[in-house]
C-alpha positions as CSV (number, residue, x, y, z in Angstrom):
1,X,7.6,-17.1,-8.5
2,X,5.6,-16.8,-5.2
3,X,4.9,-14.0,-2.9
4,X,3.5,-13.6,0.6
5,X,-0.2,-12.7,0.6
6,X,-0.9,-10.5,3.6
7,X,-3.6,-7.9,4.3
8,X,-4.2,-5.0,6.6
9,X,-7.3,-3.0,7.3
10,X,-8.2,0.4,8.7
11,X,-10.6,-0.5,11.5
12,X,-11.9,1.6,14.4
13,X,-9.4,4.4,13.5
14,X,-6.3,2.2,13.6
15,X,-4.4,0.0,11.2
16,X,-4.7,-3.8,11.9
17,X,-2.7,-6.5,10.1
18,X,-4.3,-10.0,9.6
19,X,-4.4,-13.2,7.6
20,X,-7.7,-14.2,5.9
21,X,-7.8,-17.4,8.1
22,X,-6.8,-17.6,11.7
23,X,-4.7,-20.6,12.8
24,X,-7.8,-22.5,13.9
25,X,-9.3,-22.0,10.4
26,X,-11.9,-19.5,11.7
27,X,-12.5,-16.4,9.6
28,X,-11.5,-13.0,11.0
29,X,-14.2,-10.5,12.0
30,X,-15.9,-8.7,9.1
31,X,-14.4,-5.4,8.1
32,X,-15.4,-2.8,5.6
33,X,-14.1,-4.3,2.3
34,X,-13.2,-0.8,1.0
35,X,-10.7,-0.4,3.8
36,X,-8.8,-3.7,3.3
37,X,-5.4,-3.3,1.7
38,X,-3.3,-6.1,0.2
39,X,0.5,-6.4,0.5
40,X,2.0,-5.7,-2.9
41,X,5.0,-8.0,-2.5
42,X,7.4,-5.0,-2.8
43,X,9.5,-3.0,-0.3
44,X,10.4,0.6,-0.4
45,X,13.9,2.0,-0.2
46,X,13.9,1.7,3.6
47,X,12.7,-2.0,3.4
48,X,9.1,-1.1,4.5
49,X,6.4,-3.3,3.1
50,X,4.2,-1.5,0.5
51,X,0.5,-2.0,0.6
52,X,-2.4,-1.0,-1.6
53,X,-3.5,2.4,-0.2
54,X,0.0,3.5,0.8
55,X,1.2,7.0,-0.1
56,X,4.8,6.9,-1.4
57,X,7.1,9.9,-1.1
58,X,9.2,10.4,-4.3
59,X,12.0,13.0,-3.7
60,X,13.8,12.3,-6.9
61,X,11.5,14.0,-9.3
62,X,11.6,17.6,-10.6
63,X,9.5,18.4,-7.5
64,X,8.8,16.2,-4.5
65,X,5.7,14.2,-5.1
66,X,3.4,11.9,-3.2
67,X,1.8,9.0,-5.1
68,X,-0.9,6.6,-4.0
69,X,-0.5,2.8,-4.6
70,X,-3.6,1.3,-6.2
71,X,-4.7,-2.1,-7.3
72,X,-6.3,-1.9,-10.7
73,X,-6.9,-4.4,-13.5
74,X,-4.9,-7.1,-11.8
75,X,-1.8,-4.9,-11.0
76,X,-0.5,-2.8,-8.2
77,X,0.0,0.7,-9.8
78,X,1.5,3.9,-8.9
79,X,0.9,6.9,-11.1
80,X,0.2,5.5,-14.6
81,X,2.7,2.6,-14.4
82,X,2.8,-0.8,-12.6
83,X,4.3,-0.5,-9.2
84,X,7.2,-2.7,-10.3
85,X,8.0,-0.2,-13.2
86,X,7.5,2.8,-10.9
87,X,10.0,1.4,-8.3
88,X,12.6,0.7,-10.9
89,X,12.7,4.4,-11.9
90,X,11.9,6.2,-8.6
91,X,13.4,6.5,-5.1
92,X,10.3,5.9,-3.0
93,X,9.5,5.6,0.7
94,X,6.2,4.9,2.4
95,X,5.1,8.2,3.9
96,X,1.6,7.1,5.1
97,X,-1.6,5.8,3.8
98,X,-4.9,7.2,2.4
99,X,-6.8,6.7,5.6
100,X,-4.4,8.2,8.1
101,X,-2.5,10.7,5.9
102,X,-4.8,11.6,3.0
103,X,-3.5,15.2,3.2
104,X,-0.2,14.1,1.7
105,X,-1.8,13.7,-1.7
106,X,-2.8,17.3,-1.6
107,X,0.9,18.4,-1.4
108,X,1.5,17.7,-5.0
């Protein structure tokens, strides 16, 4: 099984998408490594790509909740489950990310 490996970064107050190597094999400009987010390989219910650092809106719970996607111990996780398991049991849409919409996590 293979998946597309893509990244995005929050640089100069905006989200930028990039590959690690440009077509001429030169490296991209340096960015703050803490603000680089990897594509998880999963799509939300609206077919939006889900990246590390995204905030997912989950309306199908007892109450509406927002959950952050994290990469920990070799897995993309949401809440206490792997992202794969989380998406199997929850309707989820990307509502924002932790850099531009951190306030969403305070709505829980």
